[in-house]
C-alpha positions as CSV (number, residue, x, y, z in Angstrom):
1,M,0.1,0.0,0.0
2,S,1.3,3.4,-1.0
3,T,1.0,6.5,1.1
4,R,2.5,8.7,-1.5
5,P,1.4,12.4,-1.8
6,P,0.7,14.0,-5.0
7,A,3.8,15.0,-7.2
8,T,3.3,18.7,-6.7
9,L,1.3,20.4,-4.0
10,P,-0.4,23.8,-4.9
11,P,1.2,27.1,-3.8
12,I,-0.4,28.6,-0.6
13,E,-2.5,31.5,-1.3
14,T,-3.8,33.8,1.5
15,P,-6.8,33.0,1.4
16,L,-7.2,29.9,-1.1
17,L,-9.4,30.8,-3.9
18,W,-10.1,27.6,-5.8
19,L,-13.8,27.7,-6.5
20,E,-16.3,30.1,-8.1
21,D,-19.8,29.6,-9.1
22,V,-23.1,31.5,-9.8
23,A,-26.5,30.9,-7.7
24,R,-28.6,28.9,-10.2
25,P,-32.4,29.1,-10.5
26,E,-32.9,25.6,-9.3
27,W,-31.1,26.5,-6.1
28,T,-33.7,29.0,-4.9
29,D,-36.5,28.1,-2.6
30,G,-40.0,29.5,-1.8
31,N,-38.6,32.6,-0.2
32,G,-37.0,33.4,-3.6
33,H,-33.5,33.1,-2.2
34,M,-30.9,30.4,-2.2
35,S,-32.0,27.3,0.0
36,A,-30.0,26.0,2.9
37,V,-29.3,22.6,1.2
38,H,-27.7,24.4,-1.8
39,Y,-25.5,26.3,0.6
40,A,-24.3,23.0,1.9
41,V,-24.0,21.6,-1.6
42,V,-21.6,24.4,-2.6
43,F,-19.6,24.4,0.6
44,E,-19.1,20.7,0.2
45,Q,-17.8,21.5,-3.4
46,A,-15.3,24.0,-2.0
47,V,-14.0,21.4,0.5
48,S,-13.9,18.8,-2.4
49,A,-11.8,21.5,-4.4
50,L,-9.5,21.8,-1.4
51,L,-9.1,18.1,-1.0
52,Q,-8.4,17.5,-4.7
53,R,-5.7,20.2,-4.9
54,V,-3.8,18.9,-1.8
55,G,-4.1,15.3,-3.2
56,L,-6.7,13.9,-0.9
57,S,-8.9,12.9,-3.9
58,Y,-10.9,9.8,-4.6
59,R,-8.2,8.5,-6.5
60,Y,-5.9,8.9,-3.6
61,A,-8.4,7.0,-1.5
62,E,-8.4,4.2,-4.1
63,E,-4.8,4.0,-4.4
64,T,-3.8,4.3,-0.7
65,R,-6.9,3.1,1.1
66,R,-6.8,6.4,3.0
67,G,-9.4,9.2,2.8
68,A,-10.8,12.4,4.4
69,F,-13.8,12.1,6.6
70,L,-15.9,15.0,7.9
71,L,-15.7,15.1,11.7
72,D,-17.5,18.4,12.6
73,W,-19.3,20.9,10.3
74,H,-21.1,24.3,10.9
75,I,-22.7,26.7,8.5
76,T,-23.5,30.2,9.5
77,F,-25.8,32.1,7.3
78,V,-25.1,35.8,7.3
79,R,-27.1,37.3,4.4
80,E,-29.3,35.9,1.7
81,V,-28.1,34.9,-1.8
82,M,-30.3,35.6,-4.8
83,E,-30.5,33.8,-8.0
84,G,-27.7,34.9,-10.4
85,A,-25.3,36.1,-7.8
86,R,-21.6,35.3,-8.4
87,L,-20.1,33.3,-5.7
88,T,-16.5,32.9,-4.5
89,F,-15.3,30.8,-1.7
90,P,-12.1,32.2,0.1
91,T,-10.7,29.4,2.2
92,R,-8.4,29.2,5.1
93,I,-6.7,26.4,7.0
94,V,-7.1,27.4,10.7
95,D,-5.5,24.5,12.5
96,M,-4.1,21.1,12.0
97,T,-2.7,18.1,13.7
98,D,-0.9,15.1,12.2
99,K,-4.3,13.4,11.3
100,A,-6.8,16.4,11.0
101,F,-7.2,19.9,9.7
102,H,-9.7,22.6,10.6
103,Y,-10.8,24.8,7.6
104,Y,-12.9,28.1,7.4
105,I,-14.6,29.0,4.2
106,E,-16.4,32.2,3.4
107,M,-19.2,32.3,0.7
108,R,-18.9,35.7,-0.8
109,A,-21.7,36.8,-3.1
110,G,-22.7,39.4,-5.7
111,E,-20.6,42.0,-7.5
112,E,-19.7,43.6,-4.2
113,Q,-18.7,40.2,-2.8
114,Y,-20.5,40.6,0.6
115,L,-20.3,37.9,3.2
116,A,-23.1,35.5,2.6
117,A,-22.3,32.6,4.8
118,V,-19.6,30.7,6.5
119,S,-18.6,27.0,6.6
120,E,-16.3,25.8,9.3
121,G,-15.3,22.0,9.6
122,V,-12.7,19.6,10.6
123,E,-11.7,16.7,8.4
124,L,-9.9,13.6,9.7
125,H,-7.4,11.5,7.7
126,M,-8.6,7.9,7.9
127,D,-7.3,4.5,7.0
128,L,-10.2,3.1,5.1
129,D,-9.6,-0.5,6.0
130,A,-9.1,-0.1,9.7
131,R,-11.6,2.8,9.9
132,R,-9.1,4.7,12.2
133,P,-7.4,8.1,12.0
134,V,-3.8,8.0,10.6
135,P,-1.2,10.8,10.0
136,F,-1.1,12.5,6.7
137,A,1.8,11.7,4.2
138,P,4.6,13.9,5.3
139,A,4.3,16.3,2.2
140,I,0.6,16.8,2.8
141,G,1.1,17.4,6.5
142,A,3.8,19.9,5.8
143,W,1.5,21.7,3.4
144,F,-1.2,22.0,5.9
145,H,1.3,23.2,8.6
146,A,2.5,25.8,6.1
147,A,-1.1,26.8,5.2
148,V,-1.9,27.3,8.9
149,E,1.0,29.6,9.3
150,A,0.3,31.6,6.2
151,H,-3.3,32.0,7.0
152,K,-2.5,33.3,10.5
153,T,-1.4,36.6,8.7
154,L,-5.1,37.1,8.0
155,G,-6.0,37.5,11.6
156,P,-8.6,35.3,13.3
157,P,-11.7,34.6,11.3
158,E,-14.7,36.5,12.5
159,H,-17.1,33.5,12.7
160,T,-14.8,30.7,13.7
161,G,-15.5,28.5,16.8
162,R,-19.2,29.7,17.0
163,V,-21.7,27.7,19.1
164,V,-25.4,27.1,18.1
165,K,-27.8,29.2,20.2
166,I,-30.3,31.9,20.1
167,K,-28.8,35.3,20.6
168,R,-30.5,37.6,22.9
169,K,-30.4,41.5,22.8
170,G,-27.0,42.5,24.3
171,E,-25.2,39.4,23.7
């Protein structure tokens, strides 16, 4: 079994900008804006773009019997998105261990690229046969570590580490 990383890992942008899309008509709900399920779909596509670029693809899983499992995931809705809005997904790597990484993705929308939503999650690197966490290949682990350091220069993300609760006035 091979644990080889991809031949070349991508440069680390601050933030990573690897996905763009447009809010499609079929993504709108009865309220006339993008439905919650489609926020989840496009955020998952942004994570998939990240995994593909760093070599944690489905092909990697087939070849190495290792893959990324979603361990925790939160979406915070900030402002509605209407049909036709241009969408971008600035992505940061917030933290990592030898077996997991914590990402933060913003959904920016429209011509003014306002903050529409935030997705925050933790992906765990797994042995697909043993169903247990395992360390990243050294090159992939080094890439995540370098990304954490580079993305620290952006300051702490505004919506990271939030808990689910009803906010009361004055909170």
